[in-house]
C-alpha positions in Angstrom: 59.1 -7.3 -24.0 59.7 -10.7 -25.7 59.3 -13.7 -23.5 59.7 -17.4 -24.1 56.9 -19.8 -24.9 56.6 -20.6 -21.1 56.9 -16.9 -20.2 60.3 -17.1 -18.5 63.0 -14.6 -19.6 66.2 -16.3 -21.0 68.5 -17.6 -18.3 71.4 -18.6 -20.6 73.9 -16.3 -22.5 76.3 -17.3 -25.3 78.9 -14.7 -26.2 81.2 -15.0 -29.2 84.8 -13.7 -29.3 85.9 -14.3 -32.9 89.7 -13.9 -32.6 92.3 -16.6 -32.8 96.1 -16.7 -33.0 95.8 -18.7 -36.2 93.1 -20.7 -38.1 93.1 -24.4 -37.5 92.9 -26.6 -40.6 89.6 -28.1 -39.7 87.8 -25.0 -38.4 84.8 -23.5 -40.0 83.7 -21.4 -37.0 83.4 -17.7 -37.4 86.9 -16.8 -36.4 89.6 -14.5 -37.6 93.4 -14.3 -37.1 94.0 -11.8 -34.3 96.8 -9.7 -35.9 95.7 -6.2 -36.7 92.1 -6.8 -35.6 90.2 -3.9 -33.9 89.8 -5.8 -30.6 88.6 -2.9 -28.4 86.2 -1.6 -31.1 84.8 -5.1 -31.2 84.4 -5.3 -27.4 82.7 -1.9 -27.3 80.3 -3.0 -30.0 79.6 -6.2 -28.0 78.8 -4.0 -25.0 76.3 -2.0 -27.2 74.7 -5.2 -28.4 74.3 -6.4 -24.8 72.7 -3.1 -23.9 70.2 -3.2 -26.8 69.5 -6.9 -26.3 68.5 -6.5 -22.6 66.4 -3.4 -23.4 64.4 -5.5 -25.9 64.3 -8.7 -23.9 65.1 -8.1 -20.2 67.0 -11.1 -18.7 66.0 -13.3 -15.8 68.4 -14.6 -13.2 71.3 -15.9 -15.3 72.1 -19.5 -14.7 74.8 -20.1 -17.4 77.1 -18.0 -19.5 79.3 -19.5 -22.2 82.1 -17.5 -23.9 83.2 -19.2 -27.1 85.0 -18.4 -30.3 87.5 -18.2 -31.8 89.7 -18.3 -28.7 88.4 -15.9 -26.0 91.6 -16.2 -24.1 93.6 -14.4 -26.8 92.2 -11.2 -25.2 94.9 -9.3 -23.2 94.2 -9.0 -19.4 92.9 -5.4 -19.7 90.7 -6.3 -22.7 89.4 -9.3 -20.7 88.7 -7.1 -17.7 86.7 -4.7 -19.9 84.7 -7.5 -21.5 83.8 -9.2 -18.2 82.8 -5.9 -16.7 80.4 -5.4 -19.6 78.8 -8.8 -19.0 78.3 -8.1 -15.3 76.8 -4.6 -16.1 74.2 -5.8 -18.6 73.4 -9.2 -17.0 73.7 -8.2 -13.3 71.5 -10.9 -11.7 73.3 -14.2 -11.5 72.2 -17.5 -9.9 74.3 -18.3 -6.8 75.5 -21.4 -8.5 76.0 -19.8 -12.0 78.1 -21.8 -14.5 80.3 -19.3 -16.3 82.4 -21.1 -18.9 85.1 -19.8 -21.2 86.8 -21.6 -24.0 90.6 -21.4 -23.9 93.6 -22.5 -26.0 96.5 -24.1 -24.1 99.3 -21.5 -24.1 97.0 -18.5 -24.0 96.3 -18.6 -20.3 99.0 -17.0 -18.2 98.5 -16.5 -14.5 97.6 -12.8 -14.9 94.9 -13.4 -17.4 93.4 -16.3 -15.4 93.3 -14.0 -12.3 91.3 -11.5 -14.3 88.9 -14.2 -15.5 88.4 -15.5 -12.0 87.8 -12.0 -10.6 85.3 -11.4 -13.5 83.2 -14.4 -12.5 84.5 -17.1 -14.8 84.4 -20.4 -12.9 84.7 -23.1 -15.7 87.3 -23.3 -18.4 87.3 -25.6 -21.4 90.6 -26.2 -23.1 90.9 -27.2 -26.7 93.6 -29.9 -26.4 92.5 -32.1 -29.3 95.4 -34.7 -29.0 98.4 -35.6 -26.8 100.8 -36.1 -29.8 102.7 -33.1 -31.0 102.9 -34.4 -34.5 99.1 -34.7 -34.7 98.6 -31.2 -33.3 101.0 -29.8 -35.9 99.1 -31.7 -38.6 95.7 -30.1 -37.7 97.1 -26.6 -37.4 97.2 -26.2 -33.6 100.0 -24.0 -32.3 100.2 -25.4 -28.8 102.1 -28.4 -27.8 101.5 -31.0 -25.1 103.7 -29.2 -22.6 101.4 -26.1 -23.0 98.5 -28.3 -22.0 100.0 -29.3 -18.6 101.2 -25.8 -17.9 97.8 -24.2 -18.7 95.9 -26.6 -16.5 98.4 -26.0 -13.7 98.0 -22.2 -14.0 94.2 -22.6 -14.0 94.2 -24.6 -10.8 96.7 -22.2 -9.2 94.2 -19.4 -10.0 91.5 -21.3 -8.1 89.7 -22.6 -11.2 89.0 -26.3 -10.8 85.9 -26.9 -12.9 88.0 -27.7 -16.0 87.2 -29.6 -19.2 89.3 -30.6 -22.2 88.3 -31.3 -25.8 89.8 -34.2 -27.7 89.2 -35.2 -31.3 89.3 -38.5 -33.0 89.3 -39.5 -36.7 92.2 -37.1 -37.3 94.6 -37.4 -40.3 97.3 -40.0 -39.5 95.7 -40.8 -36.1 95.7 -44.5 -35.1 93.5 -46.2 -32.5 96.6 -46.6 -30.3 97.2 -42.8 -30.5 93.7 -42.1 -29.4 94.1 -44.7 -26.6 97.2 -42.7 -25.4 95.4 -39.4 -25.6 92.5 -40.8 -23.6 94.9 -42.3 -21.0 96.8 -39.0 -20.6 93.5 -37.0 -20.4 92.1 -39.3 -17.7 95.4 -39.0 -15.7 94.5 -35.3 -15.3 91.4 -36.3 -13.3 89.2 -33.5 -14.7 85.5 -33.4 -14.0 84.5 -33.2 -17.7 85.7 -34.3 -21.2 84.3 -33.5 -24.6 85.5 -35.8 -27.4 84.4 -35.1 -31.0 85.0 -36.9 -34.3 86.5 -34.8 -37.0 84.0 -33.5 -39.6 85.5 -32.2 -42.8 83.7 -28.9 -43.3 83.4 -26.7 -46.3 85.7 -23.6 -46.5 88.5 -25.3 -44.6 92.0 -26.4 -45.6 91.0 -30.0 -44.8 88.1 -29.8 -47.2 90.4 -28.7 -50.0 92.9 -31.5 -49.2 90.1 -34.1 -48.9 89.0 -33.3 -52.4 92.5 -33.6 -53.7 92.7 -37.0 -52.0 95.5 -35.7 -49.8 93.9 -36.1 -46.4 95.0 -39.4 -44.8 91.9 -40.1 -42.6 91.4 -43.3 -40.6 89.1 -45.8 -42.3 85.6 -46.3 -41.1 86.4 -49.5 -39.1 89.2 -47.7 -37.2 87.0 -44.7 -36.5 84.3 -47.0 -35.1 86.9 -48.7 -32.9 88.0 -45.2 -31.7 84.5 -44.3 -30.6 83.9 -47.7 -28.9 87.3 -47.3 -27.1 86.6 -43.8 -25.8 83.1 -44.9 -24.5 84.5 -47.9 -22.7 87.5 -46.0 -21.3 85.3 -43.2 -20.0 82.8 -45.6 -18.4 85.6 -47.6 -16.7 87.0 -44.3 -15.3 83.7 -43.4 -13.7 82.5 -40.8 -16.2 78.8 -40.7 -17.4 78.3 -40.3 -21.2 75.5 -37.7 -20.7 75.5 -36.7 -24.4 76.9 -38.3 -27.6 80.2 -36.5 -27.3 80.4 -35.4 -23.7 81.4 -37.2 -20.5 81.3 -36.0 -16.9 81.6 -36.9 -13.3 78.1 -36.9 -11.7 76.9 -33.4 -11.3 79.6 -31.8 -13.5 77.8 -31.9 -16.8 77.9 -28.7 -18.9 74.7 -26.9 -17.9 75.0 -24.4 -20.7 75.1 -27.1 -23.4 72.2 -28.8 -21.8 70.2 -25.6 -22.4 70.7 -26.1 -26.1 69.9 -29.8 -26.0 66.7 -29.2 -24.2 65.7 -26.6 -26.8 65.5 -23.8 -24.2 66.0 -20.1 -24.8 69.4 -18.4 -24.8 70.8 -15.0 -25.8 73.4 -15.2 -28.6 75.7 -12.2 -28.7 78.7 -11.3 -30.9 79.7 -11.6 -34.5 78.1 -14.6 -36.2 76.4 -15.7 -32.9 73.1 -17.6 -33.0 70.4 -16.9 -30.4 67.0 -18.4 -29.6 64.4 -16.3 -27.7 60.6 -16.6 -27.6 60.5 -19.1 -30.5 62.6 -16.8 -32.7 66.1 -17.6 -33.9 68.6 -15.0 -35.0 72.0 -15.0 -36.6 74.3 -12.0 -36.2 76.4 -10.4 -38.9 79.7 -12.4 -39.2 82.5 -10.0 -40.2 84.2 -8.1 -37.4 84.1 -4.6 -39.0 80.5 -5.1 -40.4 79.4 -6.3 -37.0 81.0 -3.3 -35.2 79.4 -0.9 -37.8 76.0 -2.5 -37.4 75.8 -2.0 -33.7 76.0 1.7 -34.1 72.5 1.8 -35.5 70.8 -1.2 -33.8 71.0 -4.9 -33.2 73.6 -6.5 -35.6 71.3 -9.0 -37.2 72.1 -10.9 -40.4 68.8 -12.8 -40.1 65.9 -13.3 -37.7 63.0 -15.6 -38.2 60.2 -17.2 -36.2 60.2 -21.0 -35.5 56.9 -22.7 -36.2 55.5 -25.0 -33.5 56.2 -27.9 -35.9 59.9 -27.0 -36.4 60.3 -26.4 -32.7 58.9 -29.9 -32.0 61.3 -31.4 -34.5 64.2 -29.5 -33.0 63.2 -30.7 -29.5 63.5 -34.3 -30.6 66.7 -34.0 -32.6 68.7 -32.1 -30.0 67.1 -33.8 -27.0 67.9 -37.3 -28.2 71.6 -36.4 -28.3 71.4 -36.7 -24.5 71.6 -40.1 -22.9 68.7 -39.3 -20.6 66.7 -38.8 -23.8 63.5 -36.8 -24.3 60.6 -36.9 -21.8 56.9 -36.5 -22.6 56.5 -34.3 -19.5 59.0 -31.7 -20.9 57.5 -32.0 -24.4 54.0 -31.4 -23.1 55.3 -28.4 -21.0 56.7 -26.8 -24.2 54.0 -27.7 -26.7 50.8 -28.8 -24.9 50.7 -32.1 -26.8 52.1 -35.5 -26.2 55.2 -36.8 -28.0 53.3 -40.0 -29.0 50.5 -38.0 -30.5 52.9 -36.0 -32.7 55.7 -38.4 -33.5 54.2 -41.9 -33.2 55.5 -43.1 -36.6 59.2 -42.3 -36.3 59.3 -43.2 -32.5 57.8 -46.6 -33.1 60.0 -47.2 -36.2 63.2 -46.4 -34.3 62.1 -48.5 -31.3 61.4 -51.4 -33.6 64.8 -51.0 -35.3 66.4 -51.2 -31.8 67.9 -47.7 -32.0 65.6 -46.2 -29.4 64.5 -47.5 -26.0 61.2 -46.5 -24.3 60.3 -46.4 -20.6 58.6 -44.2 -18.1 57.4 -41.6 -20.6 60.9 -41.2 -22.0 62.6 -42.2 -25.3 66.4 -42.5 -25.4 69.1 -43.8 -27.7 69.9 -47.5 -27.2 73.6 -48.5 -27.1 73.3 -49.3 -30.8 71.4 -46.1 -31.3 74.4 -44.1 -30.0 76.5 -45.4 -32.9 73.8 -44.5 -35.5 72.6 -41.3 -33.9 72.4 -39.3 -37.2 70.1 -41.9 -38.6 67.8 -41.5 -35.6 67.8 -37.7 -35.7 67.2 -37.8 -39.5 63.8 -39.4 -38.8 62.6 -36.2 -37.3 63.9 -33.8 -39.9 60.8 -32.5 -41.8 58.6 -35.2 -40.1 55.9 -32.6 -39.5 56.1 -30.5 -42.6 52.7 -31.8 -43.7 51.1 -31.6 -40.3 
């Protein structure tokens, strides 16, 4: 049996459903257009991977499950029911207050499907809204419109699902600061417990990457993008939301516990095509293609790669992901994972960033300053490879 560095079995599960109704122009996730895909073959293969995984590494009491994609809600109600029964079979012991999240696309959540999700244990739904202007949605390849957003949220609440989140994006082609202000205002009018708001990154192997290199992607300038980020932080704060991570805002107690697992560098199972997992200081990446993944599960775990993480790399990861959170990184947690103090290991970059005014220190904790939030990547970069010569 494989166990974590602190001898606790994993308590978090990520599961990937790689199907979408279409491919968004900015998306580089492992996702495939649903038409003609062998969905049930995939779900049966996923069931096999779950079975083999828990044989190799038996689970503890599961505290968080996150189903991402793709768009998991493109599954039909009977497919969804099969999938959720698989999860319950292989991960039977759930914490009483489990957080079971599923990503959804507005327009793919009719009442019947939501009822199946609720019955299967899903209690948190995250909707990929992105913007409240139909012309922007069309321009980024989304197939829903603003009316779909309201209808989907209404359906979710009617199904008894009230732990809801929406994703918004800024820095989109042709988006102005005023447009973002309108999207934030409309999002806040929904009075949801949680919002994720990300800046557009132009990733390789996307339509936007091609357009960008042809100089045909009309992105906002840097000054406007900075104004957008400042605006969203001040708007969220004024509305009573805590910025608990660089891109995430929540009412007190409604933070995404699954994502906090990642940011605290804790173990999680990663299941499905292209999924990443981290168990017992070993990372793995699964085979990405749907049919190759299905085929691979017939003879074992569908691994593309698996490799141990050295203590040095784990320490660097701890700092880089932990500093994304507004509460920062604590020496107590660092010592619990590594048996050494943060100061002993990272004195140089920590002192340099405090001196630069990008980190604050207090009570055995380092956290980003207000200025540091704006230059987070510079701070994280200080820890990349910081220990390669240790």
